[in-house]
N, C-alpha and C positions, 0 to 999 in steps of 0.2 A: 213629667211623668208620662204624658201622652207620647212624647218623642221616644222615650225608652221602649214603651210597648210597641210602637210602630216599628222600631229597629228590630225588635225580637221577631215580629211577624215577618218582616222582609227577610231576615236571616233564615227563618224556617222555610220560607218559600224557595230561597236560593239553594239550601241544602237538599230539599226535595227534588229540585230541578237537576242538580248534579247527579243524584242517585239514579234518577230515571234515565239519564243519558249514558250511564256506564254500560259498556257492551256486554251482553250475555249474562247479566245478573252477577253472580259470584265470580270472582277471578279464578283462574286456574290455580289450584293449590292454595287458596286463600282460607283463612281460619273461619269456621262456621260461626263462632261467637268469640270475638276478641274481648277479653275482660277489660274493664275500665281501670286506669291507674288508680291506686289507693289515694284517698284524700289525705291531706296533711294531718288529720286527726287520727288516722289509722296507724297502728304500731308496726314496726318492722317484722314482727313475727307473723303478722297476717298477710304480708306481702310475699310474692314469689321471688323478690330480690331485695337487696338492701338499698337504702337511699343513695349510698355511694355508687352502687352498681347502676341504679337508674340514672343518676347524674352523668356517669361516665358514658353510658350508652347514648343518652340524649346528646351530650356534647359531640360524640363521635358521629352520630347520624345527622345531626342538624348541620354540621360543618360540611357535609357532602350533599345535602338536599339541593342546594343552589346549583350544583353541577349536573343534576339529573337532566335527561333529555326533555325537551318541551312536550313531546307526546306523552311521556310518563307523568309529567307534572299535570298536564291538562286532564288526564283521566284519573288522577288521584291514585295511580298504581305505582307501588314501590316494591320491587322484587329483589331477592337476594339468593345466590347460589351457595349451597353449603358443602363443605369438604370436611370430612371427619378424620380424626387421628386417634388410634388406639394401639395398645400393646404394652411393652415393658420399657426398660430404661432408655433405649435409643429412640423411642417415641416420646417418652416423658421429657427428655432433654437433660442429659448428663454430660454433654460435651462442654468442657471448660472453655470459657472465653479467654483467650490468651492476649489478643490485641484488638480492641474495639476499632481502632483506626483502619485496620486491614478489612474488617467487615464493612465499614462505612465506605471504604473505597470500592469494594465489590458491589455494594448496593447502598447508595447514599440514603435511600428512603428508610432504611432500618433505624436511623437515628431519631427521626421525628415520627416515624410510622407511615406505612403505606396508606394513602388516603382512603382507598375504596376496598382494601383487603383487611377485614376485621378479624379479631381473635377473641375467644373466650374458652375457659376450661379449667381443668384441674390436673396439674403435673405432680403426681404423687411420688414421694420418695420412700424407699424401704429402709431408710436410715432412722435417725432419732426423731422423736416427736418435736413439734407437730409435723406430720407427714404431708398434709394437704398443702398445695400451693394454688389457691383458687384465684383466677384472674377474671375480672368482669370484662364485658365487651369493651374493646378498645381497638385502636389501629395496631396493626402487627408491627412490632418493633423487635429489637434484639434483647436477649436475656429473659425469655419466657419459659425457661426450663424449671428445674427444681428450685432454683433461686435466681437472683438477678445476675449471677456470675456464670450461669449455664444456659444452654439453649438446645433446641431440638430441630426437627425437620421443618417446622413452621416458618423459620426465617428464609430458607431457600425456596420453599413453596411459595411464599409471598412474592418473591421476585419473579418467579415464573408466572404466577396468576395475574400479577399487575400489568402484564402485557395486554390483557383483555379487560381486566377490572381496574379502571382508573377514572380520573376526573374527565378526561376527554370523551370516553365512551359513555360515562354515566352509569356503568354497570357496577354491581356490588357483589363481593364474595365474603363469606364468613367461614372461618375455621373453628371447629369445636373439638377440643381434645379431652379425652379421659385416658390416662395412661399411668402405669404403676411400675416402678423399678423392681426388678427381680420377680415379676409375676409369672404365673404359669397358665397355659391353656389346658393342661391336664389337671387332674384332681389332686394336686398337691395341697396338703393341709398342715404342713409343718414348715419350719424355717422362718425367714425374716418377714414373710407376708402371711403367716399362719392365721392371725386373727382378722386379716383383711380379705381372705378368700382367694378365689381364682377366677379364670375366665370360662369355666365350664358352662356350656350353653344347654338349654333344656333337652334338645334331642340327644346330645352326647351323654347327658346325665342319665338318660333312660337305659343306656348300655352298661352303666356301672352297677355293681352289686349294691343293694340298698344299704348294706352295712357300712359302705364306704362313703355314703352321702352324709355330709355333716351340715345340719341346718345352720343357716346364716353364715356359712363359710363356702361350701360348694356353690360355685356360680355367682358369688356376691359381686365380684368385679364386673362381670357381664351385666348384672342388673344395675350396678352403679353407672356404668357407661350409658345405658338406655335412659336412666334418670337424668344424667348430665345433659344429654342431647335434648330431652324433653324440656328441661329447665331453661336452657339457653335459647331454644326456639320460642318458648313462651315469652321470654324477655324481648326478643326481636319483635314479636307481634305486639306486645303490650306497651313497651317503651320506645322501641325503635321506629315504630310507624310503618313497618313492612307489611304489605298486604298479601304477599305470596312468597313462598320459598320453593327451592328445588334441591333435592338431595342428589349431589353430583358424584360422590365417590367416598370411599373409605380407604385410608392408608393403614394397613396392619403391619406393624413392625414389632415382631415378637418371635422368640424361638430359642434364645440362648439358654433359658432355664430348662428346656425340654429336648435339647439336641441329641441326647443319648437314646431317645425313644422315637425315631422317625416314623415307624409304622403306626404307632398309637397316635402320634401327632396328626398324621394324615387323616385318620378317622375323625379326630376331634375337630380339625379345621373344616372338614366337609360339613359337619354338623353345624359348626359356628356360622359358616357362610349362609346356610339355609335359614337358620334361626334369626340372625341379625337382620336380614332383609325382611323376614316376616314380622318381627317385633317392631322394627322401625316403621314398617308399613302401617301397622295398627296404630302406632302413636300419631303418625301424620294424618291418618283418616279422621282422627278426633278433631283435628284443626279444620279440616275441610268439611266435615259433616257429610261426607260422601265416600264413594269408592276411590276417589282421587287420593293417592298416597304420596304425591310429590316426587315420584320416581324411586321411592325407597325399595320397592319389590324388585326392581331391575338395577339397583345401585351397583356400579362397578366397584370391585374390590381390588385394590392394588397391594400386593404383598411385597414387602421388602425383605430380601434375603439377609441372613447374618453374614458377617465377614468370615472369609476363609481362614483368616489368621486371628480370630477372636480368642483371646486367652489361651495361647499355646503354652501349655505347661509341660509338654514333652514333644518329641518329634512326631509321635503317633496321634497327638491331639488333632492335627490338621485333617487327618482322614475322617475323623468323627464329624468335623465341621463340613467337609466336602459331601459326605453321605447325606447329611441333613439338608444342605443347600440344594442338592440334586432333587430331593424329595419336594422342597419348596417350589422349585422351577417346574415341576410336573403339574402344579395346580392350574397353570394356564391352559392345559389341555383337558384336565379332569373336572374342572369346575366352571360352570357357565359364567361368562362375563367376569372372569378373574384374570388378572394380569400380574406379571412379576417384574419388579425393578431389581436388577442384579447389583447388589451392593457388595458382592463377595470380594471384588478385587481391591476395594479400599482397605488398606492394612490397618490393623490395630496392634498386633504384636508380631514379633519374628522370633524364630528359634535359631540362635546363632552360637556355635561353639558350646552347646550344652546349656545355654542360658536364655531366658526370656528377655527380649528387648522390646521396650514400649515404643510404639509408633503413634498411638492415638493419645487421647487425653489420659487414659490409664489402660489397663489390660482388657477392659470391657467396652470402651466407648471410643468412637471416632474422634479425630482431632478437629479443630475449628474449620480449616479449609475444606476438609473432606465432607464434614456434615453439611456445610453450606451447599456444596455441589450435589450431594445426595438429595437434599431437600429440593433443589431446583429440578433434579431429574424426576422426582416424585410429582412436583407441580406440573412439569411438562406432560407427564403421563396422565395426570388428572384431566388436563385440558383436552387431550386427545380422546380419552375414554368418555368424556362428557359430550363429545361431538363438537367441540368449539374450534379445535385446530385439526388440520388434515395430515400433518406430518407424523407418520407412525414412529414413535420413539423406541419401539420394541424390535430388537434384532430378529430376523427370521431364523427359526430353529430347524 
């Protein structure tokens, strides 16, 4: 009994000594109060995540702990850079997997998962119920779209990010996705996503007539996105053992639902860019207990253009797409710290001899090879915008 008491005293002294030697008190962008993991007697409903999610996250993070740099280990500091994905179906992941072996040849890590590039989120479908496809924190693999037979930009992004985030460097990245097929940035309250809402942000909502604002519909996807980020960040802190995070960028891939209204879309997106940075900033300040918002207020936003040949239902449809794409490209000059990845040249359909010809997975979504390349382009852009790489991926205009 005396030995047990003595061991507890020595452990307490050692813990106090470690805390006193940490540089500068709280780490940059570290949570002010990290909640303790629930005890075995607590129910799942009282926890921020399920037992399965907790186990997955622990397995993922523990497997990479041993590869962290010695400096990080000695200071008990474990950091992760976060990359966010939002929008509609080409963000959600509706590209059909035609041949797994081709993807594994392109990036072998997609089979077992990129060791230091993690993923969590909800890839929502506007099809039949259930629409949610919630993925707990795990290594980034193939098939993280609306189901295991589909994927989105996260696969190619992981390949690009893994150049910097890998076992050799000891650096960690996390991707958080909340995206919904068929969703609208404008205040659409009908159609396949009617009961699930839209991406209207608070500032844009103020420009709308009050009679058009539908409670629990207008802006519901925007609010769900913020809740998804907050939930997944909380899991990293509570179960992943991360002591600090940095918000490195948001990939916004949306527009097909609104391409006939480019002027209204421009107003809505300018409001969205302001609001999403502000609201993410407030969320992250809760974790730091200070004015440190983990980079959220200056978060780079990378906009992906729609395809010039998306759903060509007539020869004139292409001009509608081109007008919308040109509006999207203007964001780089009109919105601070906003960049545009030009996806327009990747074909989805063609209009040949008065008939629509499918080039993508279907008339709305890119094919496997193109989506992998698009994702990699986005990942390269993210690294540049985060200040990690120096090679500018954006062509001079």
